[in-house]
N, C-alpha and C positions, 0 to 999 in steps of 0.2 A: 485519568484524573488524579493527580497527586494532592490526597486528601488533606495531607499536613498544611501544604501552603492556603489550601481552601480555611481550614479551622485557626490557623493563626491569624489568617485575615478577618476573622468572626469577632476578633478583639475591638481593633477601631472602627468597624463597621458598627457595634452594638453599642459604643462608647457614644461615636456622633450622634445615632439614634435616641441616645437616654438623654442627652443633653438637649437637643431637640426639643424632646418631651417634657423635660423638666422645665425648660423656657418658655415654650408653645402652650402648653397646656397648665402647669402647675405654676406659670407666673413667677418663677424664680429669678427674676432679671439681673440680680445680683450674679449669675452664673455668666453675662455679657462680658466678654472683655472689655475694659475702657468706661462700662457704664459704671460697675460697680465702686469706680476712684475718681468718680467725678464728683466736684463739690455739689452741694446741696444745689445753691442757687442754679447750676446749670443742668440739673436732674431735672428741675422743675419746666424747663424748656424741650424735653424730648419726650417724643409719643412714644411712652412704653410698650403700650400693646402693640401700637403697629409695627414696633423694631422687634419686639417678640414674636410676632407673626412672621415676619420677614427673617429673623437668625433661625426660628426654628424649622421654617419649612426649607430653609438653606442647607440646614444640617441635616434634614433629612435627605434631602436630594444629594448630598456630600456622601453619606451614609450609604446610600443606594448605588452611586458611581462606583464607589471602594469596594463593596461587595462585587458588582457586575464583572470590574478589572479583575479583581483577584480571583473570580470563578474562570474568567478566559485564561489568565496566567496558570492556574491547576489543572486547566484541560490543555495545557501546551499548546496553547494560540498567543506568544509572547507579544506580537505585533499588536492584534486585536485588542489585547490587555491594555499595553502602553496607551494605545489611542482613546482608549475608555478611560482609563485612570487620568490621562492627562486634560480632559475635559472637565474634569474638577476645577481647573483654571480658570475657565469663563466664568463659572459659579460664584467663585471668590471676587473675581472683577466685579460682578451684577452685584453681589452682595456689599462688598465696600462703597459701589457709588450710591446705591439706591439708600443703603443705611443712613446716607447723609439726610437723605430728606424729612427723615424723623426725628433730625437733632437740629433745633432751632439755632444752637449757637454756633451752627455752623455758617449761617447765613446774616447775610448787611441789612441795613434797613429797608434797602429797596427787594430783600428777597432772594438775589443774586448768592451764590455759594462764593466765600470768600475768596481771596487769590489764594493765600497761604492754605486753606484744603485743598484747592485744585493742584497747586502744585505737589502738595504731599500726595495724595493720590497719584497722581501722575505718576512720581517716583517710585510709589510700590507697585503699579502696573509694570511700569519698565522693569524692575527687579523680577517681578513674577513673569513676565515674558525672556527674560534672558536665562532665568533660573530655569522654566521648562524646557527653553530650546538646549541647554546644557545638558540636561538630564535626559531629552530625548537623544540627543548626538551620542551620550555616553550608552547608551541602552543598546542603540543601532551598533555602536563600533563594538561594543563587547558581545554583541551577537553575533558576530561574522567568525567564520571560521580561522584560526590562527594561521599563519604564513609560518612556513619552517625552511631555512635556509641553511645547507649544509656545505661543509667545504672537508678537505682532506682530513683536517685536526678536532673539527668542530661540529655541532649541530645548534643552531642558535633558533629557539620559538620567539617571535616577534609578538608585542602587544602588552598590554596587561597582565602583570604576574608572568612574562617573560623571562627566559633564561637561556645561558649558553653550556651545554654541555660537552665535556671533551670525548671524544670518541673513545678514547681507552680507557671512560668510564662507563660506557654503555656494556651490560654483560647480557643483553641478548633482546630481540625486537621481536614479537608476537602480532598475529592478526586476530580478533574474534568479532564474535557477531553479540555476543553477551556480556554482563559484567556482573560482578557481587553487588549487593545492596550498599548505596551510599548511607553509613550512618548519619555522620553530621558534617556540616560546613564549620573550618576552624578560622578560617582567613580568605574569602575568596567572594567572587561575584556569581550570584545565581538569580535567575530570573526566567521563569518557565522551563523549558528543558534544555537552558544554555548556562553551563556552568564552568568556572574559571577559578584556578586558584589551588587552596590548600583545603583538602577533604578528608574524611576519614571513611574507608569502606570494609565491610568482611573480606577475611583473607590478604586484602593488600596492607589494610592498614593505613598509617598515612601516606598520601599519593598527592600529585600534581595533577589536576584535570583541566582537559582544553576540550571540552565534549558540548555536542549536542545529542542529549538522550534520545530524542527521538528518530536519529538516525542509526540504525543497528549496524556499526561497524566500528569497531576501535581499534587502535595501536597503542600496545602495551611494550615501554619501553623500560625495562629493567635496567638498574643503573646501581652503583655502589652506594648510593644513599635512597631515597625515597622513589617508587616506581612511577614515571610519568605515562599518562593516558591521553588519546587524543584522538579528534578524526577530524572531517572535513564535511563540507555542505550536502554531500550524499555519497552512498556507499562506493559508489565507483572512484569518485575523486577521493575515497580514503584507501582504497584498494592499491588506486594508482601511486599514492605516497608511501603505502608501504612498501610498495615493489621498488619505489626508487630510493628508500633507506635501507633494505636488505642488499641492494647489489655491492 
């Protein structure tokens, strides 16, 4: 369990729950985005109590989803955590659509939602779906092991934060089952046990990581610059890559 991830996740969770409490039970409706900037005439047509209940309950649900998802991430169950976190999108869509029922200014004389409002909601939902798909693809892509391509002169690590190393710059390649503690991320990708990019570690200092920490096998490439540490999707695959690199 990565307790640092868990503790960091408490901040947005508690903020969502606090906002939900203030709106739902303390009736601080001015905290509802859009409502606080409405002209007084439009505010008269809003069912503030109904909107407050809906908003408060939705924020409670979002806080619970974020906490559950980040708990799974902290437990290094990245895929399950991602699925749970993405479930916040249907909650947002439900909130967006249902909130219109409490705002009389979004309806025409017949009680139907105005065309402009329907179009706006459709655009927002489409944007959320595209954004969700992009995030899911990025996380899935960056959670996969890197591909290493070698030639007589170079070694290339493909993908995000990839790089090409001259063979002459490699000072040594070793295989280890454990690593020193990771102190911080300086510029990289970190979801669950998957780490890619620039990090700082005990002993090694500044390093380039391309690893899944849950797999106890690591290839350490010492170069004229920062060390490079990588592994593959299993111990066997990592050992096979190591054997190929040291031939």
